[in-house]
C-alpha positions as CSV (number, residue, x, y, z in Angstrom):
1,X,-0.1,0.1,0.2
2,X,1.1,3.5,-0.3
3,X,0.3,6.0,2.4
4,X,0.1,10.0,3.0
5,X,1.2,12.0,5.5
6,X,0.4,15.3,6.8
7,X,1.2,17.1,9.7
8,X,-1.8,18.2,11.7
9,X,-1.3,22.2,11.4
10,X,2.5,22.0,11.7
11,X,2.8,25.9,11.7
12,X,1.5,26.0,15.3
13,X,2.6,21.9,16.5
14,X,5.4,23.3,15.6
15,X,6.3,25.6,17.5
16,X,4.6,23.7,20.4
17,X,7.4,21.7,20.1
18,X,9.6,24.3,21.3
19,X,6.3,26.4,23.6
20,X,4.6,23.6,25.7
21,X,2.7,26.3,27.0
22,X,0.7,26.8,24.3
23,X,-0.8,23.2,23.7
24,X,-4.4,24.0,24.0
25,X,-4.5,27.4,23.6
26,X,-6.1,29.2,20.6
27,X,-2.7,30.7,18.2
28,X,-2.2,31.7,14.5
29,X,1.3,32.1,12.9
30,X,1.4,34.9,11.3
31,X,3.3,37.0,8.5
32,X,3.9,40.3,7.5
33,X,6.0,42.4,5.2
34,X,9.6,40.6,5.5
35,X,11.7,43.3,6.4
36,X,14.9,42.4,7.0
37,X,15.8,40.7,2.9
38,X,15.9,44.9,2.3
39,X,17.3,46.4,5.0
40,X,20.7,46.8,5.9
41,X,20.3,45.0,9.8
42,X,22.5,41.8,9.7
43,X,20.6,39.2,9.4
44,X,22.0,35.0,8.2
45,X,20.6,33.5,5.8
46,X,21.1,29.9,5.8
47,X,21.0,27.4,2.9
48,X,18.4,24.2,3.0
49,X,18.9,20.8,1.3
50,X,16.5,18.5,-0.8
51,X,13.0,20.4,0.4
52,X,10.4,19.4,-1.4
53,X,8.9,20.1,-4.2
54,X,7.2,23.7,-2.7
55,X,9.3,25.0,0.1
56,X,11.9,27.2,-0.2
57,X,15.8,26.0,-0.2
58,X,17.1,29.9,1.6
59,X,15.5,30.9,4.7
60,X,16.4,34.0,7.6
61,X,17.1,33.1,11.2
62,X,14.1,34.6,13.5
63,X,16.2,37.8,15.7
64,X,13.6,37.7,18.5
65,X,14.3,34.8,20.9
66,X,12.1,32.6,24.1
67,X,12.4,35.2,26.9
68,X,9.7,38.0,24.5
69,X,8.0,35.6,22.2
70,X,4.6,36.3,23.6
71,X,5.4,41.1,22.4
72,X,7.3,39.4,19.6
73,X,4.2,40.0,17.0
74,X,4.0,43.4,18.5
75,X,7.4,43.7,16.4
76,X,6.8,42.8,13.9
77,X,3.2,43.4,12.8
78,X,2.8,46.8,14.5
79,X,3.1,50.5,12.6
80,X,4.4,53.1,14.6
81,X,1.2,54.4,13.9
82,X,-0.3,51.8,16.2
83,X,-1.7,49.8,12.9
84,X,-1.8,46.0,13.0
85,X,-0.3,44.1,9.1
86,X,0.1,40.7,8.4
87,X,-2.5,37.4,7.7
88,X,-2.4,35.0,9.6
89,X,-1.0,31.5,7.7
90,X,-1.5,29.0,10.2
91,X,-4.4,29.1,13.0
92,X,-4.7,25.7,15.6
93,X,-7.6,23.5,16.0
94,X,-8.6,25.8,18.9
95,X,-9.6,28.7,16.8
96,X,-11.3,27.1,14.3
97,X,-14.7,27.3,16.5
98,X,-14.0,31.5,15.4
99,X,-14.1,31.4,11.8
100,X,-10.5,31.8,11.2
101,X,-8.9,30.9,8.1
102,X,-5.9,31.0,6.3
103,X,-5.7,34.2,4.7
104,X,-7.3,35.9,7.5
105,X,-6.1,39.6,8.5
106,X,-4.9,39.9,12.0
107,X,-6.3,43.0,13.0
108,X,-9.2,41.1,12.3
109,X,-8.6,37.2,14.2
110,X,-7.8,39.3,17.4
111,X,-11.5,40.6,17.3
112,X,-12.6,37.4,16.5
113,X,-10.6,35.0,19.0
114,X,-10.5,35.9,22.4
115,X,-7.1,35.2,24.3
116,X,-5.5,35.0,21.3
117,X,-2.3,33.9,20.9
118,X,0.0,34.9,18.4
119,X,3.9,34.1,17.0
120,X,5.2,35.5,13.7
121,X,6.2,32.6,11.0
122,X,10.2,31.5,11.5
123,X,10.2,29.2,8.0
124,X,13.6,27.9,8.7
125,X,12.3,26.6,12.1
126,X,9.7,24.7,10.1
127,X,12.3,23.5,7.5
128,X,14.2,22.1,10.0
129,X,12.4,20.5,12.3
130,X,10.5,18.9,8.3
131,X,13.7,18.1,7.8
132,X,15.0,15.8,10.9
133,X,11.2,14.5,10.4
134,X,11.9,13.4,7.2
135,X,15.7,11.3,7.9
136,X,13.3,9.4,10.8
137,X,10.7,8.7,7.9
138,X,13.4,7.3,5.5
139,X,14.5,4.9,8.2
140,X,10.8,4.0,8.3
141,X,9.0,3.7,5.0
142,X,11.5,1.7,2.3
143,X,10.3,4.8,-0.7
144,X,9.5,8.1,0.7
145,X,8.6,11.2,-1.0
146,X,8.7,15.3,0.6
147,X,5.4,16.3,-1.0
148,X,6.0,19.2,0.6
149,X,7.0,20.7,4.1
150,X,4.3,19.6,6.3
151,X,3.4,16.3,3.6
152,X,4.4,12.9,2.6
153,X,4.1,9.7,0.4
154,X,5.5,7.0,1.1
155,X,5.4,2.9,-0.1
156,X,4.7,0.0,2.2
157,X,4.8,-1.9,-1.0
158,X,7.1,-5.8,-0.7
159,X,7.9,-4.1,3.0
160,X,4.7,-4.2,4.7
161,X,2.3,-7.0,4.1
162,X,-1.8,-5.2,3.5
163,X,-3.2,-6.5,6.2
164,X,-0.8,-5.6,8.6
165,X,-0.6,-2.1,7.5
166,X,-3.5,0.1,9.7
167,X,-0.8,-1.7,12.2
168,X,2.0,0.1,10.6
169,X,0.6,3.5,10.1
170,X,-1.2,2.8,13.7
171,X,2.2,2.6,15.3
172,X,4.4,5.0,13.1
173,X,1.5,7.6,14.6
174,X,2.5,7.3,17.8
175,X,6.1,7.0,17.8
176,X,6.4,10.5,15.9
177,X,4.4,12.4,18.4
178,X,6.3,10.5,21.4
179,X,10.1,11.4,18.8
180,X,8.9,15.0,18.2
181,X,5.5,15.9,20.3
182,X,4.2,16.6,16.8
183,X,1.0,15.2,15.7
184,X,-0.1,13.8,12.2
185,X,-2.1,11.9,10.3
186,X,-1.9,9.2,8.2
187,X,-4.0,7.8,5.3
188,X,-3.4,4.2,3.6
189,X,-4.3,2.8,0.3
190,X,-3.4,1.8,-3.6
191,X,-3.8,4.5,-4.9
192,X,-1.0,7.2,-3.3
193,X,-4.3,10.1,-4.3
194,X,-6.9,7.9,-2.7
195,X,-4.5,7.9,0.6
196,X,-4.2,12.3,0.0
197,X,-7.8,12.6,-0.1
198,X,-7.7,9.8,3.2
199,X,-5.8,12.6,5.3
200,X,-8.4,15.6,5.1
201,X,-11.0,13.4,5.8
202,X,-9.7,11.8,8.7
203,X,-7.5,14.9,10.1
204,X,-6.3,15.3,13.9
205,X,-4.0,12.6,14.9
206,X,-6.5,10.1,12.7
207,X,-5.2,7.2,11.1
208,X,-7.0,4.7,8.4
209,X,-6.4,1.8,6.0
210,X,-8.7,2.0,2.8
211,X,-9.1,-1.6,1.5
212,X,-9.3,-1.6,-2.8
213,X,-12.2,-3.3,-3.4
214,X,-13.8,-0.2,-0.7
215,X,-12.5,2.6,-2.8
216,X,-15.4,3.5,-5.3
217,X,-18.0,3.3,-2.2
218,X,-16.2,5.4,0.7
219,X,-15.4,8.0,-1.7
220,X,-18.0,8.0,-4.1
221,X,-20.4,11.0,-1.9
222,X,-17.2,12.9,-1.8
223,X,-17.5,16.6,-3.1
224,X,-15.3,16.8,-6.1
225,X,-13.4,20.0,-4.5
226,X,-11.6,17.6,-1.8
227,X,-10.2,15.8,-4.8
228,X,-6.4,16.7,-5.1
229,X,-6.0,18.6,-8.5
230,X,-9.5,19.6,-9.3
231,X,-9.0,23.4,-9.4
232,X,-11.5,26.3,-9.7
233,X,-11.4,25.9,-13.8
234,X,-12.9,22.4,-13.4
235,X,-14.5,22.3,-11.1
236,X,-16.7,25.5,-12.4
237,X,-16.8,23.2,-15.6
238,X,-18.9,20.2,-13.6
239,X,-21.0,22.4,-11.7
240,X,-22.1,23.4,-14.9
241,X,-23.3,20.0,-15.6
242,X,-25.0,19.1,-11.6
243,X,-21.5,16.6,-11.0
244,X,-20.9,17.1,-7.4
245,X,-19.6,14.0,-6.5
246,X,-16.8,12.0,-6.7
247,X,-19.4,8.9,-7.6
248,X,-21.0,10.8,-10.0
249,X,-17.7,12.2,-12.1
250,X,-16.6,8.5,-12.9
251,X,-19.8,8.1,-14.4
252,X,-18.8,10.8,-17.0
253,X,-15.2,10.4,-17.9
254,X,-15.8,12.0,-21.1
255,X,-15.5,15.4,-19.2
256,X,-12.4,14.8,-18.0
257,X,-10.8,13.5,-20.7
258,X,-12.0,17.2,-22.7
259,X,-8.4,17.7,-20.6
260,X,-6.1,15.7,-22.2
261,X,-3.5,13.7,-20.6
262,X,-4.0,15.2,-18.1
263,X,-7.9,14.8,-17.3
264,X,-7.5,11.2,-18.2
265,X,-4.4,10.6,-15.6
266,X,-6.9,12.4,-13.2
267,X,-9.7,10.2,-14.1
268,X,-7.5,7.5,-13.1
269,X,-6.8,8.5,-9.9
270,X,-10.1,9.7,-8.5
271,X,-10.4,6.0,-10.1
272,X,-8.0,4.6,-7.1
273,X,-6.0,3.2,-10.7
274,X,-3.6,5.8,-11.3
275,X,-0.7,3.3,-9.9
276,X,1.8,6.2,-10.0
277,X,5.2,5.8,-8.2
278,X,6.0,7.5,-5.4
279,X,9.1,9.2,-5.9
280,X,11.6,9.4,-3.5
281,X,13.6,13.2,-5.4
282,X,12.9,14.4,-8.8
283,X,14.9,17.0,-10.3
284,X,13.7,20.8,-9.7
285,X,11.6,22.2,-11.9
286,X,12.3,25.3,-11.0
287,X,13.3,28.0,-8.2
288,X,11.9,31.6,-7.0
289,X,11.7,34.3,-4.5
290,X,9.7,36.7,-4.1
291,X,8.3,39.1,-1.3
292,X,5.3,41.2,-0.2
293,X,6.0,44.6,1.5
294,X,4.6,47.6,2.5
295,X,3.1,49.3,-1.2
296,X,5.5,51.6,-1.8
297,X,5.4,54.4,-5.1
298,X,9.4,55.4,-5.5
299,X,10.4,53.2,-8.7
300,X,14.3,53.9,-7.3
301,X,13.7,51.5,-4.3
302,X,11.7,49.3,-5.8
303,X,14.4,48.9,-9.0
304,X,17.0,48.8,-5.2
305,X,14.2,46.0,-4.1
306,X,14.5,44.7,-6.9
307,X,18.4,44.0,-7.4
308,X,18.4,42.7,-3.7
309,X,16.1,39.8,-5.2
310,X,18.3,39.1,-7.9
311,X,21.4,38.8,-5.7
312,X,19.3,36.1,-3.2
313,X,18.1,34.4,-6.0
314,X,20.9,34.3,-7.9
315,X,23.7,32.4,-4.9
316,X,20.8,30.3,-5.1
317,X,21.2,29.4,-8.2
318,X,24.5,29.2,-7.7
319,X,24.7,27.3,-4.9
320,X,22.5,23.8,-6.4
321,X,24.4,25.1,-9.4
322,X,21.5,24.5,-12.0
323,X,21.5,26.7,-15.2
324,X,18.4,28.2,-15.8
325,X,17.1,30.0,-19.6
326,X,13.8,30.7,-19.0
327,X,13.0,33.8,-16.1
328,X,9.0,35.0,-14.7
329,X,8.9,38.3,-13.4
330,X,5.6,40.0,-11.1
331,X,4.7,42.4,-9.8
332,X,1.9,43.7,-8.0
333,X,0.3,47.2,-7.5
334,X,-1.7,48.3,-4.3
335,X,-5.7,47.2,-5.1
336,X,-5.0,43.8,-7.4
337,X,-3.2,45.5,-10.3
338,X,-1.1,43.2,-11.4
339,X,1.4,42.4,-14.9
340,X,3.9,39.4,-14.9
341,X,6.1,37.9,-18.4
342,X,8.5,35.2,-19.0
343,X,11.1,36.1,-21.6
344,X,13.5,32.0,-22.5
345,X,17.5,33.0,-22.7
346,X,20.5,31.0,-23.5
347,X,22.9,32.4,-21.3
348,X,25.6,31.1,-19.5
349,X,24.2,31.7,-16.0
350,X,25.7,34.7,-13.7
351,X,24.9,37.3,-11.4
352,X,25.9,40.3,-13.2
353,X,23.0,38.8,-15.7
354,X,20.1,38.6,-13.8
355,X,20.2,41.8,-12.2
356,X,20.4,43.0,-15.2
357,X,17.4,41.4,-17.4
358,X,15.4,41.8,-13.6
359,X,16.3,45.4,-13.3
360,X,15.8,45.9,-17.2
361,X,11.8,43.4,-16.8
362,X,10.3,45.4,-14.0
363,X,11.1,48.4,-16.5
364,X,9.2,46.7,-18.6
365,X,6.4,45.3,-16.0
366,X,6.0,48.7,-14.8
367,X,3.3,50.2,-16.9
368,X,1.5,52.1,-14.3
369,X,4.4,54.2,-13.0
370,X,2.2,56.3,-10.7
371,X,0.1,53.1,-8.5
372,X,2.0,52.0,-5.5
373,X,3.9,48.4,-5.5
374,X,4.1,46.2,-3.0
375,X,4.9,42.6,-4.2
376,X,7.8,41.8,-6.4
377,X,8.2,38.3,-8.1
378,X,11.3,36.3,-9.5
379,X,11.7,32.5,-10.7
380,X,13.6,31.1,-12.5
381,X,14.1,27.2,-14.9
382,X,14.2,25.4,-17.7
383,X,17.4,24.9,-16.6
384,X,20.1,23.2,-19.3
385,X,21.3,19.9,-18.4
386,X,23.1,16.9,-20.2
387,X,19.0,16.0,-20.8
388,X,17.8,19.8,-21.5
389,X,20.9,20.8,-23.5
390,X,21.6,24.3,-24.4
391,X,23.1,26.6,-27.3
392,X,24.4,29.3,-25.0
393,X,24.7,33.1,-26.4
394,X,27.4,33.2,-28.9
395,X,27.3,37.1,-28.9
396,X,28.5,37.0,-25.2
397,X,29.1,33.6,-24.3
398,X,32.6,35.5,-23.6
399,X,32.4,37.7,-20.6
400,X,29.6,35.1,-19.1
401,X,32.1,32.8,-18.4
402,X,34.2,36.3,-16.8
403,X,30.4,36.3,-14.5
404,X,30.2,32.8,-13.7
405,X,34.2,32.3,-13.1
406,X,33.4,36.0,-10.2
407,X,29.8,33.6,-9.5
408,X,32.2,31.0,-8.0
409,X,34.1,33.6,-5.9
410,X,31.6,35.0,-4.4
411,X,30.0,31.8,-3.4
412,X,32.8,31.2,-0.7
413,X,32.9,34.8,0.7
414,X,29.1,34.6,1.2
415,X,28.6,30.7,2.2
416,X,31.3,31.7,5.0
417,X,30.6,35.2,6.0
418,X,26.6,34.9,4.3
419,X,25.0,36.6,1.5
420,X,25.4,40.3,2.8
421,X,28.7,40.4,2.8
422,X,29.2,41.4,-0.7
423,X,26.7,44.1,-1.9
424,X,26.2,47.0,-4.1
425,X,26.4,50.5,-4.0
426,X,22.7,51.5,-5.9
427,X,21.1,48.8,-2.9
428,X,22.4,51.5,0.1
429,X,21.1,54.6,-2.4
430,X,18.4,53.9,-0.5
431,X,16.8,52.6,2.7
432,X,13.8,52.4,2.8
433,X,12.0,51.5,6.6
434,X,9.1,49.6,4.8
């Protein structure tokens, strides 16, 4: 059988491992604008290893300590005018009766829930704890795939008999809680995606093994929107055909086959016949960096921040020995207006190239110069390697080789002293308090 392991309200649970007094309390983890990356303050970025498909590989250490954890949120989310900023990114089960959801503005959450404990997010800690758990799981499960920071797939085939699966995952759940103080839910099925469906339904701290012959009956009345892979577009189309449950959808395979290979794969998933493998490691498809911040009108400051983000992304790309050839840039203005564009350039990667490209592309995207900007994103993909050969631009190649060699020297210095030890003069020309 294949299993899906899903940590229960992970960010809150992770915080409770180091602050046990929070157990049973109304707790939210909140996130706001990143004030560190754009500042001159000393900060320490940490490179993480294989963190899963959706996880960052570069995180910052938090500056607050255990002694002031209760009041730390005020430093992060309370401005000099007394306004509360930030949003909830995780909440304890105790908060659910009060209507707090992921994405709820922090100022609203405080009014909705009495005696609320607020913690600033500490993604570096969450990633490191997740990696320790992964190392433990690799000793228990022969084939393990990290799907996200708080989710794993495992394949027990040839290791645990089907009839012993429930006992195995029950013991595993209890051992994880005993060793890591982390509550986790585990579902098991012949299909990895049915197993994932199970964990969503039996949380928290649940275990369930669904026999192959019971899949269709168990899932027939489940809402289609609960199944991973059915997004808004597909859901809207199915709604127009009055398809509301997985059982109804299985009776109408043509509705999914219209989406080609993706639709056919999705149909097999909802039937539990996908037989998709648990993949212990897959090559990274892309990497990026993005930041929200208080809306800014000054374009000099925007371009300074673009340079900083490009520098951090360049460090990460160089550290991972990647050579991306497709780059994606996005800005979002105040009140929701946004603009984005991708570009493919077959160049030998180097920091100088990325910074110049980022500055140029953001300038092109900025078609509303009188609007304030509050979000910038830069990402890279389409990596050149032995399986994806590229012919690099000959006109720029000699120059790129020199800058790539400089990248390697910068990497050694930054590995030793931090990413900010070598910066550009333009980065220091204007420092915003935002």
